[in-house]
C-alpha positions in Angstrom: -22.6 -17.3 -3.2 -18.8 -17.8 -2.7 -17.6 -15.6 0.1 -15.1 -14.1 -2.3 -17.8 -12.5 -4.3 -19.9 -11.1 -1.5 -20.1 -7.2 -1.6 -17.9 -5.5 0.9 -18.9 -2.2 2.5 -16.4 0.2 3.9 -18.0 3.4 5.2 -20.0 4.8 2.2 -18.1 2.7 -0.4 -19.4 -0.7 -1.4 -17.0 -2.9 -3.3 -18.6 -5.5 -5.7 -16.5 -8.3 -4.2 -13.7 -9.1 -1.8 -10.9 -9.1 -4.4 -8.4 -6.3 -4.6 -5.4 -5.5 -6.8 -2.5 -4.7 -4.6 -0.3 -1.6 -5.3 2.5 -2.6 -7.6 5.3 -0.2 -8.7 5.5 0.1 -12.4 8.5 2.4 -12.6 7.0 4.1 -15.6 6.1 7.6 -14.5 7.7 10.8 -15.8 8.4 13.4 -13.1 5.8 11.7 -11.0 3.1 11.9 -13.7 1.3 8.6 -14.5 1.4 7.7 -18.2 -0.8 5.7 -20.6 0.8 2.6 -19.2 -0.9 3.2 -15.9 -4.3 3.6 -17.5 -3.9 0.3 -19.3 -2.3 -1.5 -16.3 -4.9 -0.4 -13.7 -7.8 -0.3 -16.1 -7.4 -3.8 -17.4 -7.6 -5.2 -13.8 -10.9 -3.3 -13.4 -12.1 -4.8 -16.6 -11.0 -8.2 -15.3 -13.5 -8.1 -12.3 -11.5 -6.9 -9.3 -13.6 -5.0 -6.8 -10.8 -2.6 -5.7 -7.8 -1.5 -7.9 -5.1 0.3 -5.9 -2.5 2.3 -7.7 1.2 1.9 -6.8 3.1 3.5 -4.0 2.8 7.2 -4.9 5.2 9.7 -3.5 3.8 12.6 -1.4 7.0 14.5 -2.2 9.6 14.1 -4.9 12.1 13.2 -2.2 9.8 10.4 -1.0 9.7 8.5 -4.3 11.3 5.1 -4.3 12.8 5.7 -7.8 12.8 8.4 -10.5 10.1 6.4 -12.3 7.6 6.3 -9.4 4.3 8.2 -9.5 3.5 11.2 -7.3 0.8 13.4 -6.0 2.8 16.4 -4.9 1.5 18.8 -7.6 -1.6 19.5 -9.6 -0.3 18.1 -13.0 0.0 14.7 -11.4 -3.5 14.9 -9.9 -4.9 15.9 -13.3 -3.2 12.9 -14.9 -4.7 10.5 -12.4 -8.3 11.7 -13.1 -9.0 9.9 -16.4 -7.5 6.7 -14.8 -9.8 6.8 -11.9 -12.8 7.6 -14.1 -12.1 4.6 -16.3 -11.7 2.2 -13.3 -15.1 3.4 -11.9 -16.7 3.0 -15.3 -15.8 -0.7 -15.2 -17.5 -1.2 -11.8 -14.4 -1.2 -9.6 -13.3 1.3 -7.0 -10.1 3.2 -7.6 -7.6 3.4 -4.7 -4.2 4.9 -4.2 -1.3 4.2 -1.8 0.4 7.3 -0.5 4.0 6.7 0.5 7.3 8.2 1.5 10.2 5.8 0.9 12.5 7.5 3.5 15.9 5.9 3.6 14.9 3.5 0.7 14.3 6.4 -1.7 16.6 7.4 -4.6 16.7 3.9 -5.9 17.7 3.0 -9.5 15.1 1.8 -11.9 15.0 -2.1 -11.6 14.7 -2.2 -15.4 17.9 -0.2 -16.0 21.6 -1.0 -15.9 22.3 0.6 -12.5 21.7 -1.3 -9.2 21.2 0.1 -5.7 20.7 3.7 -4.7 21.5 6.5 -7.1 24.2 9.1 -6.2 23.5 12.7 -6.9 25.6 12.7 -10.1 23.3 9.9 -11.5 20.0 11.6 -10.7 19.8 10.6 -7.1 18.8 12.8 -4.1 19.3 13.1 -0.3 17.2 10.6 1.5 15.5 11.0 4.9 15.0 8.7 7.9 14.3 8.7 11.6 18.0 8.1 12.1 21.2 8.3 10.0 21.2 4.5 9.4 21.4 3.3 5.8 19.2 0.3 4.7 22.3 -1.8 4.0 20.8 -4.2 1.5 21.7 -2.2 -1.6 24.7 -2.6 -3.9 25.2 1.1 -3.4 23.9 2.8 -0.2 23.0 6.3 0.8 23.0 7.4 4.4 19.8 9.2 5.2 19.5 12.5 6.9 18.1 12.1 10.5 14.9 14.1 10.2 14.5 17.2 12.3 11.1 18.6 13.5 10.8 20.6 10.3 11.3 17.5 8.2 8.7 15.6 10.2 6.1 18.3 10.0 6.8 18.7 6.3 6.2 15.0 5.6 2.9 15.0 7.6 1.6 18.0 5.8 2.7 16.4 2.4 0.5 13.4 3.2 -2.4 15.7 3.9 -1.9 17.7 0.6 -1.6 14.5 -1.4 -4.8 13.2 0.2 -6.7 16.3 -0.9 -5.3 15.8 -4.5 -6.3 12.1 -4.4 -9.9 13.1 -3.7 -9.8 15.7 -6.4 -8.4 13.1 -8.8 -11.4 10.8 -8.1 -9.9 8.2 -5.8 -12.4 6.5 -3.5 -10.0 4.5 -1.2 -6.9 5.9 0.3 -4.1 3.9 1.9 -1.1 5.1 3.9 1.9 3.0 3.4 3.5 2.1 6.7 5.1 -1.2 5.6 8.0 -2.7 3.6 10.7 -0.7 5.3 9.5 2.7 4.0 9.5 5.9 6.1 6.5 5.2 8.4 7.8 1.7 9.0 11.3 3.0 9.7 9.9 5.1 12.5 8.0 2.1 13.9 10.9 -0.3 14.1 13.6 0.0 16.7 16.0 -1.5 14.1 15.8 1.7 12.1 14.8 4.2 14.7 17.4 5.2 17.3 15.9 8.5 18.2 15.9 9.7 21.8 13.2 12.4 21.4 9.4 12.2 21.2 9.6 10.1 18.0 11.9 7.3 19.4 12.3 4.8 22.2 8.9 3.7 23.4 6.1 2.2 21.3 4.1 5.4 21.7 6.9 7.5 20.5 7.8 5.3 17.5 4.1 5.3 16.5 3.7 9.0 16.9 4.5 10.1 13.3 2.1 7.5 11.8 -0.7 8.2 14.2 -0.4 12.0 13.8 -0.3 11.6 10.0 -3.4 9.4 10.0 -5.3 11.9 12.2 -4.4 14.8 9.9 -5.3 12.8 6.8 -8.6 11.6 8.2 -9.5 15.2 9.0 -9.4 16.1 5.3 -10.4 12.8 3.7 -14.2 12.6 3.2 -16.1 10.9 6.0 -17.9 8.7 3.5 -14.7 7.2 2.0 -12.5 4.6 3.6 -9.0 5.2 4.9 -6.6 2.2 5.1 -3.1 1.6 6.4 -0.7 -1.0 5.1 1.4 -2.5 7.9 4.3 -4.9 8.0 3.1 -7.2 10.9 6.7 -8.3 11.6 10.2 -7.4 10.6 11.1 -11.1 10.6 14.2 -10.1 12.5 15.3 -10.3 16.1 14.7 -7.1 18.0 12.5 -5.6 15.3 8.9 -4.7 14.9 6.6 -7.6 15.8 3.0 -8.9 15.6 2.2 -7.9 19.2 3.1 -4.3 18.4 1.1 -4.5 15.2 -2.0 -5.5 17.1 -1.5 -2.7 19.6 -1.0 -0.2 16.8 -4.0 -1.4 14.9 -6.2 -0.7 17.9 -4.9 2.9 17.9 -5.4 3.2 14.2 -9.0 2.1 14.5 -9.6 4.8 17.1 -8.0 7.3 14.7 -10.5 6.6 12.0 -8.7 3.9 9.9 -11.2 1.5 8.4 -9.1 -1.5 7.3 -5.5 -2.7 7.8 -3.7 -4.2 4.8 -1.4 -6.8 6.5 1.9 -7.5 4.9 5.3 -8.1 6.5 9.1 -7.5 6.1 11.1 -5.1 4.0 12.7 -3.2 6.9 16.1 -5.0 7.0 18.2 -7.2 4.7 18.7 -9.4 7.8 15.1 -10.6 7.7 14.5 -14.3 7.6 11.1 -14.9 6.0 9.2 -18.3 6.1 7.6 -18.3 2.6 4.7 -20.5 1.6 1.1 -20.1 0.2 -0.8 -17.6 2.3 2.2 -17.2 4.6 1.0 -13.8 5.9 -2.6 -14.7 6.4 -2.1 -15.7 10.1 -0.8 -12.1 10.8 -4.0 -10.7 9.2 -6.2 -13.1 11.2 -4.5 -12.2 14.5 -4.9 -8.4 13.9 -8.5 -8.9 12.9 -9.4 -10.9 16.0 -7.4 -9.0 18.6 -7.8 -5.4 17.3 -11.4 -5.8 16.1 -10.7 -4.1 12.7 -11.3 -5.4 9.2 -8.2 -6.6 7.4 -6.9 -7.5 3.9 -4.7 -10.5 3.5 -1.8 -10.6 1.0 1.1 -12.8 0.1 1.2 -15.8 -2.2 -2.6 -16.0 -2.6 -3.0 -17.4 -6.0 -5.8 -20.0 -6.1 -9.5 -19.0 -6.1 -10.4 -21.8 -3.7 -7.6 -20.6 -1.4 -8.8 -17.0 -1.6 -12.4 -18.0 -1.0 -11.4 -20.1 2.1 -9.6 -17.1 3.6 -12.7 -14.9 3.4 -15.1 -17.7 4.2 -13.2 -18.7 7.4 -13.1 -15.0 8.5 -9.3 -14.9 8.6 -9.6 -11.7 6.5 -12.4 -9.6 5.1 -10.7 -9.1 1.7 -7.8 -10.6 -0.3 -5.3 -8.4 -2.2 -3.4 -10.0 -5.1 -0.4 -8.7 -6.9 1.6 -11.1 -9.1 -1.4 -13.2 -9.7 -3.0 -10.2 -11.4 0.1 -9.6 -13.4 -0.1 -13.1 -14.8 -3.8 -12.8 -15.4 -5.6 -9.4 -15.5 -8.9 -11.4 -15.6 -8.1 -13.4 -12.4 -11.4 -12.3 -10.8 -13.6 -13.4 -13.7 -11.8 -16.7 -14.0 -12.1 -17.2 -10.2 -15.8 -16.8 -10.5 -15.9 -19.5 -13.2 -13.6 -21.8 -11.1 -15.9 -21.5 -8.1 -19.0 -22.3 -10.1 -20.5 -18.8 -10.0 -19.7 -17.2 -13.4 -22.8 -14.9 -13.1 -21.3 -13.1 -10.1 -18.4 -11.7 -12.1 -18.5 -11.2 -15.8 -16.4 -9.7 -18.6 -17.8 -6.5 -20.1 -20.1 -6.7 -23.1 -17.3 -6.0 -25.5 -15.7 -9.3 -24.5 -18.9 -11.3 -24.1 -18.2 -13.6 -27.1 -15.0 -14.8 -25.4 
């Protein structure tokens, strides 16, 4: 069997293959509530053979949303709307996952599908953003300066992740990921480029990692023991003086001890000054280094498009799983077609309703 189609066990959850759908913002929610679009978008990828389908970055508070169109899990109405989506994903043989997030200083962003660009001011439906320090992101057409978080803000965010994790379980999710990448709040605390604090949350590696590690511990305490907990990391800021791979490896060892089961390894997003070297599988070496040096399973992401390429990543043990985004946007049945391409159509089939295709 192709390595890509071997089952993958994380705690009490067994995924039918090593193919996951990465979280992708759809900017289609209403007051944080997922819509029929989300059922079709996520459900069709489950129909298409993915083993894991992860819902988009979902705000743990209204203030933590990236945009007004982003999904949330800060109230019961949102949790109730997620339930039929997770049920359908499971009915198609895939595991439903969700990425819990707080955008920090990158929140209050205009919908990319609309006429406005950059961050929204209050008079256009925007809101006050938060961050470890009062430093704007700087890469927007219009910028907001975040409020430097006080202890009450920090405690509130941690507890919001815990409350959202409980709602995620009630909604039927089986895989939970904490977003600590792409320049959002947890990443902002990790990187010295965005964190200029002089208290217990700034300065040293241990201090900059404190919020994430405290949040992981609090979430792990309420998330069921039999279900996996993941963290998405940006392995490097791709910028001088920023967060780097060595720190990511060190952090991954701490996360493993805290009960994290897998690291989803991405990069960048913290600063507009980043200089990224793009190419097929360009982030796979980061995943491989974390896997080897921290001794924790990893997912690889980033310009993974070809079935043979994806299979080779898993076969060579550079990663335990591949997560695809744009490839699944182009082809919801990427997994089924990959099985055919690799000469193993029996390992991943379309549902009976589509059998004549």
